[in-house]
C-alpha positions in Angstrom: -56.9 92.2 -19.9 -55.6 96.0 -20.6 -56.8 95.4 -23.9 -60.0 94.3 -22.9 -60.2 97.5 -20.3 -59.4 99.9 -23.0 -62.0 98.4 -25.4 -64.2 98.7 -22.5 -63.8 101.7 -22.2 -64.4 103.2 -25.6 -67.6 100.6 -26.0 -69.0 102.4 -22.5 -68.0 106.2 -24.2 -70.3 104.8 -27.3 -72.8 103.3 -25.8 -73.9 106.2 -23.7 -72.5 108.9 -26.4 -74.6 107.6 -29.1 -78.0 107.0 -27.0 -77.5 110.8 -25.8 -76.8 112.1 -29.8 -79.8 110.1 -30.9 -82.1 111.4 -28.6 -81.0 115.0 -28.8 -81.6 114.4 -32.5 -85.0 112.8 -32.4 -86.3 115.8 -29.7 -85.1 118.2 -32.5 -86.9 116.5 -35.0 -90.4 115.7 -33.0 -89.7 116.6 -29.8 -90.4 114.8 -26.1 -92.7 112.3 -27.8 -90.3 111.9 -31.0 -87.3 111.4 -28.4 -89.8 109.2 -26.3 -90.5 106.8 -28.8 -87.3 106.4 -30.7 -85.8 105.3 -27.0 -88.6 102.8 -26.5 -87.7 101.9 -30.1 -83.9 101.8 -29.9 -84.6 99.9 -26.2 -87.5 96.5 -27.4 -84.8 95.4 -30.2 -81.9 95.2 -28.0 -83.9 93.9 -25.0 -84.8 90.6 -27.3 -81.4 90.3 -28.7 -79.3 90.5 -25.4 -80.0 86.9 -24.1 -79.5 85.4 -27.8 -75.8 87.3 -27.4 -75.6 85.8 -24.2 -75.8 82.4 -25.4 -73.7 82.6 -28.2 -71.4 84.0 -26.5 -70.9 81.4 -24.0 -71.8 78.3 -26.3 -69.6 79.9 -29.5 -66.5 81.9 -30.0 -66.9 85.5 -27.3 -64.7 86.9 -29.5 -66.6 86.6 -32.4 -69.6 87.8 -30.7 -68.0 90.5 -29.7 -66.3 91.9 -32.9 -69.3 90.7 -34.7 -71.4 93.4 -32.2 -68.6 95.9 -33.0 -68.9 95.5 -36.7 -72.7 95.7 -36.2 -72.3 99.4 -34.2 -69.9 100.5 -37.5 -72.9 99.7 -39.9 -75.6 101.1 -38.0 -73.8 104.3 -36.3 -72.6 104.7 -40.2 -75.7 104.7 -41.6 -77.4 107.0 -39.1 -74.2 109.5 -39.5 -74.3 109.4 -43.4 -78.3 110.0 -42.9 -78.0 112.8 -40.4 -75.2 114.6 -42.4 -77.4 114.3 -45.9 -80.8 115.3 -44.3 -82.3 111.9 -44.9 -85.4 111.0 -43.5 -85.6 110.6 -40.0 -86.5 107.3 -39.9 -82.9 106.0 -41.7 -81.3 107.6 -38.8 -83.3 105.5 -36.3 -83.1 102.2 -38.3 -79.2 102.9 -38.0 -79.3 103.7 -34.4 -81.6 100.9 -33.2 -79.2 98.7 -35.3 -76.1 99.5 -33.1 -78.3 100.2 -29.7 -79.3 96.4 -30.2 -75.4 95.4 -31.3 -74.4 96.7 -27.9 -75.6 93.5 -26.7 -73.0 91.6 -27.9 -70.1 93.2 -25.8 -71.0 92.4 -21.9 -71.6 88.8 -22.0 -68.7 87.8 -24.3 -66.8 89.8 -22.3 -67.9 88.1 -19.2 -66.6 84.8 -21.1 -63.4 86.2 -22.4 -62.4 88.1 -19.3 -61.8 84.5 -17.2 -59.6 82.6 -19.8 -57.2 85.5 -19.6 -56.6 86.0 -16.1 -54.4 83.5 -15.1 -55.4 84.2 -11.0 -58.0 84.7 -9.1 -56.8 88.2 -7.9 -56.0 89.0 -11.5 -59.3 88.3 -12.5 -60.9 90.4 -9.7 -58.9 93.2 -10.6 -60.0 93.1 -14.1 -63.7 93.1 -13.2 -62.6 96.4 -10.3 -60.8 98.0 -13.5 -63.8 97.4 -15.4 -66.5 98.8 -13.4 -64.3 101.6 -12.8 -63.9 102.6 -16.5 -67.7 102.6 -17.3 -68.4 104.7 -14.6 -65.5 106.7 -16.0 -67.0 106.2 -19.2 -70.5 107.1 -18.6 -69.7 110.4 -17.1 -67.4 111.4 -19.8 -69.8 110.8 -22.5 -71.7 113.5 -22.1 -68.9 115.6 -22.2 -67.7 113.6 -25.7 -71.3 114.5 -26.8 -70.5 117.9 -25.9 -67.5 118.5 -28.1 -68.6 116.7 -30.7 -72.2 118.1 -30.9 -71.1 121.4 -31.5 -70.1 119.6 -34.7 -73.5 118.2 -35.5 -75.1 115.1 -34.5 -73.4 113.2 -37.6 -69.9 114.0 -36.1 -71.2 112.2 -32.9 -72.1 109.1 -34.7 -69.2 109.4 -36.4 -67.2 109.4 -33.9 -68.8 106.3 -32.5 -67.6 105.1 -35.4 -64.4 105.6 -34.4 -64.7 104.6 -31.2 -66.2 100.9 -32.0 -63.2 100.7 -34.6 -61.0 100.9 -32.5 -62.7 98.9 -29.7 -62.6 96.0 -32.4 -59.2 96.6 -32.7 -58.1 96.6 -29.4 -60.0 93.0 -29.0 -58.9 91.5 -32.6 -55.7 90.1 -31.4 -56.3 88.6 -28.3 -57.0 84.5 -28.5 -60.2 83.2 -28.7 -60.5 81.3 -25.4 -63.3 80.6 -23.2 -62.6 80.0 -19.0 
């Protein structure tokens, strides 16, 4: 359970810091209108894929769904980070960001399936859910600071840090048994 909680903290930092960084990039590239369009373009695929991820996590291998999500985040963020650093078209940056934003929909439903299987008692499951809620709130609060620290080096560095967060979260859950409650 500790690995799930730690991975979720990294995931939350990743999710919100990348969201902030991509919108800062879009604002710098094309102002408020572009930032708004980019926000919508990231949200629509994520909203369409989220129910599919929930069903896959429930009916299949939840850890595979989570790991696939982390791997997709790594790919999308790598593309976006390289595109920013090399000065490629903003469309390439946004395409990578859309992949990453869509991939985050795999984590929560898969985690909801795995967690009850890892808990030995109802009290342990309750404590784990409380810890996840606390970790999520903390991660959201810290993500702004995280972005500020990396933003001084550039947007590409925020995205590259997201790659490392996703890889670390995947590593933490990779050793867990793939079972459902």
